[in-house]
Every structure is written in structure tokens, then in C-alpha cells.
Backbone and ligand atoms as CSV (ligand in chain L), in Angstrom:
chain,resi,resn,atom,element,x,y,z
A,1,MET,N,N,122.862,195.707,67.535
A,1,MET,CA,C,122.993,194.272,67.680
A,1,MET,C,C,123.590,193.668,66.412
A,2,GLU,N,N,124.430,192.593,66.627
A,2,GLU,CA,C,125.098,191.979,65.502
A,2,GLU,C,C,124.086,191.342,64.536
A,3,LYS,N,N,124.394,191.428,63.268
A,3,LYS,CA,C,123.573,190.928,62.230
A,3,LYS,C,C,123.158,189.459,62.435
A,4,GLU,N,N,124.207,188.669,62.791
A,4,GLU,CA,C,124.029,187.220,63.036
A,4,GLU,C,C,122.930,186.936,64.120
A,5,LYS,N,N,123.018,187.714,65.161
A,5,LYS,CA,C,122.037,187.534,66.209
A,5,LYS,C,C,120.691,187.920,65.778
A,6,ILE,N,N,120.580,188.993,65.020
A,6,ILE,CA,C,119.265,189.436,64.530
A,6,ILE,C,C,118.684,188.295,63.615
A,7,GLU,N,N,119.586,187.720,62.786
A,7,GLU,CA,C,119.136,186.672,61.940
A,7,GLU,C,C,118.594,185.475,62.757
A,8,LYS,N,N,119.257,185.215,63.870
A,8,LYS,CA,C,118.853,184.108,64.718
A,8,LYS,C,C,117.461,184.393,65.325
A,9,PHE,N,N,117.246,185.604,65.826
A,9,PHE,CA,C,115.918,185.939,66.333
A,9,PHE,C,C,114.910,185.980,65.246
A,10,LYS,N,N,115.276,186.411,64.031
A,10,LYS,CA,C,114.307,186.431,62.953
A,10,LYS,C,C,113.793,184.999,62.642
A,11,LYS,N,N,114.773,184.082,62.628
A,11,LYS,CA,C,114.388,182.673,62.375
A,11,LYS,C,C,113.412,182.182,63.429
A,12,GLN,N,N,113.717,182.440,64.704
A,12,GLN,CA,C,112.841,182.028,65.778
A,12,GLN,C,C,111.464,182.642,65.622
A,13,LEU,N,N,111.419,183.949,65.292
A,13,LEU,CA,C,110.190,184.624,65.138
A,13,LEU,C,C,109.311,184.044,64.033
A,14,GLU,N,N,110.019,183.705,62.922
A,14,GLU,CA,C,109.278,183.148,61.788
A,14,GLU,C,C,108.746,181.807,62.099
A,15,GLU,N,N,109.514,181.022,62.837
A,15,GLU,CA,C,109.037,179.702,63.259
A,15,GLU,C,C,107.803,179.793,64.130
A,16,ARG,N,N,107.895,180.743,65.051
A,16,ARG,CA,C,106.747,180.984,65.973
A,16,ARG,C,C,105.529,181.413,65.217
A,17,LYS,N,N,105.802,182.288,64.246
A,17,LYS,CA,C,104.712,182.846,63.427
A,17,LYS,C,C,103.974,181.729,62.639
A,18,ASN,N,N,104.799,180.856,62.013
A,18,ASN,CA,C,104.201,179.700,61.293
A,18,ASN,C,C,103.391,178.836,62.177
A,19,LYS,N,N,103.927,178.585,63.401
A,19,LYS,CA,C,103.258,177.701,64.312
A,19,LYS,C,C,101.877,178.311,64.777
A,20,LEU,N,N,101.917,179.568,65.091
A,20,LEU,CA,C,100.716,180.279,65.483
A,20,LEU,C,C,99.640,180.315,64.372
A,21,GLU,N,N,100.156,180.545,63.143
A,21,GLU,CA,C,99.165,180.586,61.989
A,21,GLU,C,C,98.515,179.236,61.830
A,22,GLU,N,N,99.329,178.152,62.076
A,22,GLU,CA,C,98.804,176.843,61.977
A,22,GLU,C,C,97.735,176.553,63.037
A,23,GLU,N,N,98.082,176.985,64.281
A,23,GLU,CA,C,97.123,176.802,65.425
A,23,GLU,C,C,95.872,177.595,65.131
A,24,LEU,N,N,96.046,178.798,64.668
A,24,LEU,CA,C,94.841,179.670,64.352
A,24,LEU,C,C,94.045,179.080,63.266
A,25,SER,N,N,94.619,178.550,62.244
A,25,SER,CA,C,93.795,177.979,61.195
A,25,SER,C,C,93.024,176.693,61.610
A,26,SER,N,N,93.536,176.060,62.664
A,26,SER,CA,C,92.872,174.833,63.174
A,26,SER,C,C,91.613,175.193,64.012
A,27,ILE,N,N,91.640,176.388,64.649
A,27,ILE,CA,C,90.454,176.731,65.476
A,27,ILE,C,C,89.663,177.877,64.862
A,28,ALA,N,N,90.246,178.543,63.852
A,28,ALA,CA,C,89.493,179.619,63.236
A,28,ALA,C,C,89.684,179.638,61.760
A,29,LYS,N,N,88.691,180.219,61.032
A,29,LYS,CA,C,88.853,180.380,59.634
A,29,LYS,C,C,89.287,181.746,59.340
A,30,LYS,N,N,90.159,181.868,58.337
A,30,LYS,CA,C,90.662,183.181,58.009
A,30,LYS,C,C,89.572,183.977,57.339
A,31,ASP,N,N,89.449,185.179,57.819
A,31,ASP,CA,C,88.435,186.072,57.215
A,31,ASP,C,C,88.923,186.552,55.874
A,32,PRO,N,N,88.259,186.179,54.774
A,32,PRO,CA,C,88.776,186.497,53.419
A,32,PRO,C,C,88.745,188.009,53.120
A,33,LEU,N,N,87.887,188.730,53.887
A,33,LEU,CA,C,87.739,190.146,53.555
A,33,LEU,C,C,88.694,190.975,54.393
A,34,VAL,N,N,89.039,190.548,55.542
A,34,VAL,CA,C,89.964,191.335,56.404
A,34,VAL,C,C,91.314,190.632,56.478
A,35,LYS,N,N,92.351,191.324,56.039
A,35,LYS,CA,C,93.680,190.738,56.103
A,35,LYS,C,C,94.094,190.589,57.532
A,36,ASN,N,N,94.750,189.429,57.839
A,36,ASN,CA,C,95.240,189.123,59.183
A,36,ASN,C,C,94.181,189.051,60.236
A,37,ASP,N,N,92.960,188.818,59.814
A,37,ASP,CA,C,91.934,188.611,60.847
A,37,ASP,C,C,91.396,187.196,60.764
A,38,TYR,N,N,91.104,186.700,61.917
A,38,TYR,CA,C,90.605,185.324,61.994
A,38,TYR,C,C,89.240,185.327,62.711
A,39,ASP,N,N,88.371,184.465,62.299
A,39,ASP,CA,C,87.100,184.305,62.989
A,39,ASP,C,C,87.085,182.916,63.650
A,40,ALA,N,N,86.686,182.887,64.897
A,40,ALA,CA,C,86.578,181.567,65.528
A,40,ALA,C,C,85.522,180.723,64.810
A,41,LYS,N,N,85.798,179.433,64.627
A,41,LYS,CA,C,84.808,178.603,63.931
A,41,LYS,C,C,83.670,178.335,64.915
A,42,PHE,N,N,82.495,178.333,64.437
A,42,PHE,CA,C,81.340,177.922,65.197
A,42,PHE,C,C,81.169,176.463,65.020
A,43,PRO,N,N,81.453,175.626,66.041
A,43,PRO,CA,C,81.367,174.158,65.801
A,43,PRO,C,C,79.968,173.717,65.625
A,44,ASP,N,N,79.768,172.674,64.803
A,44,ASP,CA,C,78.402,172.167,64.590
A,44,ASP,C,C,78.342,170.689,65.109
A,45,TYR,N,N,77.783,170.551,66.303
A,45,TYR,CA,C,77.605,169.247,66.879
A,45,TYR,C,C,76.219,168.816,66.744
A,46,GLY,N,N,75.442,169.428,65.928
A,46,GLY,CA,C,74.042,169.047,65.805
A,46,GLY,C,C,73.228,169.838,66.802
A,47,THR,N,N,71.939,169.979,66.532
A,47,THR,CA,C,71.110,170.805,67.418
A,47,THR,C,C,69.888,170.006,67.920
A,48,GLN,N,N,70.138,168.740,68.209
A,48,GLN,CA,C,69.000,167.888,68.630
A,48,GLN,C,C,68.519,168.294,70.015
A,49,SER,N,N,69.376,168.494,70.954
A,49,SER,CA,C,68.930,168.819,72.284
A,49,SER,C,C,69.505,170.110,72.791
A,50,SER,N,N,68.887,170.708,73.819
A,50,SER,CA,C,69.398,171.995,74.332
A,50,SER,C,C,70.751,171.819,74.976
A,51,ASP,N,N,71.026,170.610,75.537
A,51,ASP,CA,C,72.330,170.312,76.103
A,51,ASP,C,C,73.460,170.463,75.060
A,52,GLU,N,N,73.198,169.975,73.962
A,52,GLU,CA,C,74.234,170.035,72.838
A,52,GLU,C,C,74.380,171.448,72.406
A,53,GLU,N,N,73.311,172.177,72.373
A,53,GLU,CA,C,73.391,173.581,72.001
A,53,GLU,C,C,74.268,174.389,72.962
A,54,ALA,N,N,74.077,174.133,74.287
A,54,ALA,CA,C,74.828,174.814,75.302
A,54,ALA,C,C,76.324,174.437,75.154
A,55,PHE,N,N,76.568,173.205,74.858
A,55,PHE,CA,C,77.963,172.740,74.618
A,55,PHE,C,C,78.576,173.492,73.428
A,56,GLU,N,N,77.790,173.653,72.388
A,56,GLU,CA,C,78.276,174.344,71.248
A,56,GLU,C,C,78.678,175.734,71.535
A,57,VAL,N,N,77.848,176.418,72.239
A,57,VAL,CA,C,78.138,177.823,72.594
A,57,VAL,C,C,79.351,177.925,73.445
A,58,ALA,N,N,79.471,177.032,74.456
A,58,ALA,CA,C,80.662,177.053,75.339
A,58,ALA,C,C,81.918,176.813,74.543
A,59,SER,N,N,81.826,175.906,73.656
A,59,SER,CA,C,83.022,175.532,72.801
A,59,SER,C,C,83.360,176.721,71.886
A,60,TYR,N,N,82.341,177.346,71.396
A,60,TYR,CA,C,82.600,178.562,70.555
A,60,TYR,C,C,83.292,179.651,71.359
A,61,GLU,N,N,82.794,179.805,72.571
A,61,GLU,CA,C,83.393,180.888,73.411
A,61,GLU,C,C,84.817,180.635,73.774
A,62,SER,N,N,85.155,179.326,74.022
A,62,SER,CA,C,86.508,179.076,74.387
A,62,SER,C,C,87.388,179.134,73.146
A,63,ASN,N,N,86.928,178.780,72.001
A,63,ASN,CA,C,87.635,178.988,70.728
A,63,ASN,C,C,87.915,180.469,70.549
A,64,LEU,N,N,86.843,181.244,70.818
A,64,LEU,CA,C,86.998,182.681,70.561
A,64,LEU,C,C,88.035,183.308,71.406
A,65,SER,N,N,88.089,182.952,72.727
A,65,SER,CA,C,89.084,183.622,73.573
A,65,SER,C,C,90.468,183.087,73.263
A,66,MET,N,N,90.591,181.775,72.862
A,66,MET,CA,C,91.894,181.250,72.491
A,66,MET,C,C,92.319,181.939,71.211
A,67,GLU,N,N,91.369,182.060,70.278
A,67,GLU,CA,C,91.622,182.649,69.014
A,67,GLU,C,C,92.131,184.092,69.210
A,68,GLN,N,N,91.561,184.863,70.141
A,68,GLN,CA,C,91.934,186.182,70.380
A,68,GLN,C,C,93.353,186.242,70.999
A,69,ALA,N,N,93.641,185.355,71.907
A,69,ALA,CA,C,94.938,185.340,72.513
A,69,ALA,C,C,96.054,185.023,71.475
A,70,LEU,N,N,95.755,184.058,70.570
A,70,LEU,CA,C,96.709,183.651,69.570
A,70,LEU,C,C,96.910,184.840,68.588
A,71,GLU,N,N,95.772,185.505,68.288
A,71,GLU,CA,C,95.866,186.603,67.367
A,71,GLU,C,C,96.747,187.768,67.902
A,72,ILE,N,N,96.618,188.048,69.191
A,72,ILE,CA,C,97.388,189.040,69.844
A,72,ILE,C,C,98.893,188.688,69.732
A,73,LYS,N,N,99.162,187.451,70.069
A,73,LYS,CA,C,100.593,186.907,70.069
A,73,LYS,C,C,101.105,187.053,68.659
A,74,LEU,N,N,100.309,186.637,67.666
A,74,LEU,CA,C,100.757,186.697,66.259
A,74,LEU,C,C,101.070,188.101,65.853
A,75,ALA,N,N,100.256,189.018,66.260
A,75,ALA,CA,C,100.437,190.481,65.910
A,75,ALA,C,C,101.741,190.973,66.525
A,76,GLU,N,N,102.069,190.487,67.740
A,76,GLU,CA,C,103.305,190.933,68.412
A,76,GLU,C,C,104.536,190.417,67.601
A,77,ILE,N,N,104.382,189.166,67.197
A,77,ILE,CA,C,105.494,188.541,66.424
A,77,ILE,C,C,105.682,189.241,65.088
A,78,LYS,N,N,104.566,189.555,64.430
A,78,LYS,CA,C,104.661,190.281,63.159
A,78,LYS,C,C,105.279,191.641,63.318
A,79,ALA,N,N,104.902,192.304,64.436
A,79,ALA,CA,C,105.461,193.638,64.704
A,79,ALA,C,C,106.959,193.501,64.949
A,80,ALA,N,N,107.361,192.443,65.618
A,80,ALA,CA,C,108.847,192.273,65.902
A,80,ALA,C,C,109.593,192.049,64.477
A,81,LEU,N,N,108.953,191.230,63.629
A,81,LEU,CA,C,109.610,191.028,62.300
A,81,LEU,C,C,109.648,192.333,61.523
A,82,GLU,N,N,108.632,193.152,61.665
A,82,GLU,CA,C,108.654,194.504,61.031
A,82,GLU,C,C,109.833,195.322,61.545
A,83,ARG,N,N,110.039,195.283,62.887
A,83,ARG,CA,C,111.186,195.987,63.444
A,83,ARG,C,C,112.472,195.508,62.962
A,84,ILE,N,N,112.593,194.201,62.664
A,84,ILE,CA,C,113.807,193.684,62.052
A,84,ILE,C,C,114.028,194.340,60.722
A,85,GLU,N,N,112.959,194.385,59.944
A,85,GLU,CA,C,113.043,194.991,58.567
A,85,GLU,C,C,113.448,196.448,58.627
A,86,LYS,N,N,112.872,197.145,59.659
A,86,LYS,CA,C,113.203,198.549,59.780
A,86,LYS,C,C,114.534,198.836,60.420
A,87,GLY,N,N,115.094,197.833,61.056
A,87,GLY,CA,C,116.419,197.990,61.709
A,87,GLY,C,C,116.281,198.561,63.119
A,88,THR,N,N,115.075,198.448,63.692
A,88,THR,CA,C,114.893,198.951,65.038
A,88,THR,C,C,114.758,197.822,66.072
A,89,TYR,N,N,114.916,196.594,65.630
A,89,TYR,CA,C,114.743,195.479,66.478
A,89,TYR,C,C,115.786,195.429,67.603
A,90,GLY,N,N,115.279,195.036,68.822
A,90,GLY,CA,C,116.175,194.911,69.956
A,90,GLY,C,C,116.279,196.211,70.774
A,91,ARG,N,N,115.595,197.237,70.311
A,91,ARG,CA,C,115.607,198.461,70.996
A,91,ARG,C,C,114.242,198.681,71.755
A,92,CYS,N,N,114.360,199.114,72.986
A,92,CYS,CA,C,113.101,199.319,73.766
A,92,CYS,C,C,112.261,200.471,73.143
A,93,GLU,N,N,110.994,200.209,72.958
A,93,GLU,CA,C,110.169,201.263,72.327
A,93,GLU,C,C,109.853,202.394,73.309
A,94,ASN,N,N,110.081,202.106,74.553
A,94,ASN,CA,C,109.806,203.147,75.550
A,94,ASN,C,C,110.998,204.003,75.859
A,95,CYS,N,N,112.197,203.422,76.172
A,95,CYS,CA,C,113.332,204.240,76.599
A,95,CYS,C,C,114.469,204.249,75.536
A,96,GLN,N,N,114.268,203.500,74.442
A,96,GLN,CA,C,115.290,203.427,73.339
A,96,GLN,C,C,116.522,202.680,73.680
A,97,GLU,N,N,116.607,202.133,74.891
A,97,GLU,CA,C,117.829,201.350,75.254
A,97,GLU,C,C,117.760,199.998,74.611
A,98,GLU,N,N,118.955,199.378,74.468
A,98,GLU,CA,C,118.932,198.021,73.923
A,98,GLU,C,C,118.293,197.045,74.882
A,99,ILE,N,N,117.494,196.169,74.369
A,99,ILE,CA,C,116.811,195.183,75.252
A,99,ILE,C,C,117.847,194.082,75.515
A,100,ASP,N,N,117.856,193.611,76.711
A,100,ASP,CA,C,118.812,192.555,77.161
A,100,ASP,C,C,118.611,191.322,76.215
A,101,GLU,N,N,119.688,190.749,75.738
A,101,GLU,CA,C,119.589,189.635,74.854
A,101,GLU,C,C,118.947,188.398,75.465
A,102,LYS,N,N,119.174,188.233,76.802
A,102,LYS,CA,C,118.586,187.068,77.493
A,102,LYS,C,C,117.051,187.215,77.446
A,103,ARG,N,N,116.592,188.450,77.567
A,103,ARG,CA,C,115.110,188.686,77.496
A,103,ARG,C,C,114.624,188.360,76.120
A,104,LEU,N,N,115.317,188.730,75.123
A,104,LEU,CA,C,114.962,188.474,73.711
A,104,LEU,C,C,115.024,186.952,73.422
A,105,GLU,N,N,115.945,186.300,74.023
A,105,GLU,CA,C,116.028,184.847,73.822
A,105,GLU,C,C,114.855,184.147,74.394
A,106,ALA,N,N,114.359,184.632,75.532
A,106,ALA,CA,C,113.181,184.013,76.131
A,106,ALA,C,C,111.890,184.501,75.397
A,107,MET,N,N,111.925,185.732,74.863
A,107,MET,CA,C,110.749,186.301,74.273
A,107,MET,C,C,111.176,187.196,73.105
A,108,PRO,N,N,111.421,186.581,71.947
A,108,PRO,CA,C,112.000,187.370,70.820
A,108,PRO,C,C,111.081,188.511,70.370
A,109,GLU,N,N,109.819,188.466,70.735
A,109,GLU,CA,C,108.846,189.488,70.240
A,109,GLU,C,C,108.795,190.712,71.220
A,110,ALA,N,N,109.661,190.625,72.330
A,110,ALA,CA,C,109.619,191.652,73.341
A,110,ALA,C,C,109.895,192.989,72.676
A,111,LYS,N,N,109.106,194.022,73.042
A,111,LYS,CA,C,109.328,195.356,72.422
A,111,LYS,C,C,109.754,196.427,73.439
A,112,ILE,N,N,109.672,196.026,74.718
A,112,ILE,CA,C,110.180,196.954,75.730
A,112,ILE,C,C,111.165,196.175,76.652
A,113,CYS,N,N,112.097,196.894,77.266
A,113,CYS,CA,C,113.077,196.258,78.121
A,113,CYS,C,C,112.457,195.851,79.480
A,114,VAL,N,N,113.283,195.144,80.234
A,114,VAL,CA,C,112.817,194.696,81.564
A,114,VAL,C,C,112.450,195.834,82.430
A,115,LYS,N,N,113.352,196.866,82.408
A,115,LYS,CA,C,113.062,198.001,83.290
A,115,LYS,C,C,111.686,198.674,82.989
A,116,CYS,N,N,111.378,198.835,81.748
A,116,CYS,CA,C,110.145,199.464,81.325
A,116,CYS,C,C,108.929,198.563,81.512
A,117,ASN,N,N,109.205,197.240,81.555
A,117,ASN,CA,C,108.123,196.288,81.662
A,117,ASN,C,C,107.635,196.197,83.120
A,118,LYS,N,N,108.345,196.819,84.065
A,118,LYS,CA,C,107.964,196.729,85.432
A,118,LYS,C,C,106.764,197.635,85.770
L,1,ZN,ZN,ZN,112.997,200.504,78.280
């Protein structure tokens, strides 16, 4: 792939990475002991009634699943940036063919081609 195009995808990936990290930090606190790991925040709405406690747990659970989804996406984007550094970006991890650029434009973190994704 041409260098200019890789640069373009790299920029897109970095923008997405920053956005995801922002979203993650709003719903989760970064675990200081584990690099690249986030813990969902346990919200504190007070514990006066059992109703509020139930709401707290539900909110924590939805934060947790959203946090996990964001974390997976972030990992994919970071892996794509690593492939750019290694010079393997744009190549299918499964069949080693070049991934269609249209696919990368829609999903710059794609690591396998359309054929292998089926
Ligand atoms: Zn493939």
C-alpha cells in the first residue's frame, strides 16, 4: 500500500483511539497497576433504599459491558497501529492478501479481508 494512504489510515486510527480513550475514561477509571486496563466505575447514588441499590448495580453492569466493548475496540485499533509500525498493515492476517481499501476506509482496524470474514 502507498505510504500516503497508510498515513491517512494511521491518522484515522489515532483519532478513533483518542476518542475511545476519552469515552473509556468517562465511564471507567484506568487501572494504575495494569497497563491498558480499565475498570468500570461503580456509581454512588447513595444507599438509602433498596431501589437505589438495585439501580446502582444495573448501572454498574451496563457500564461494565460498555466498558468491555470499548476496550475490545481500543485493542483492535492499537493492534492496527502496531501493524502500521511493523509494515504489515493492510494485509489479511488469515490469507496474507491485501485487504480491500474500501473495507479499510469503513473499518481501518480491519485485520482480515472480506473473503476471510465470511
Ligand atoms: Zn483473507
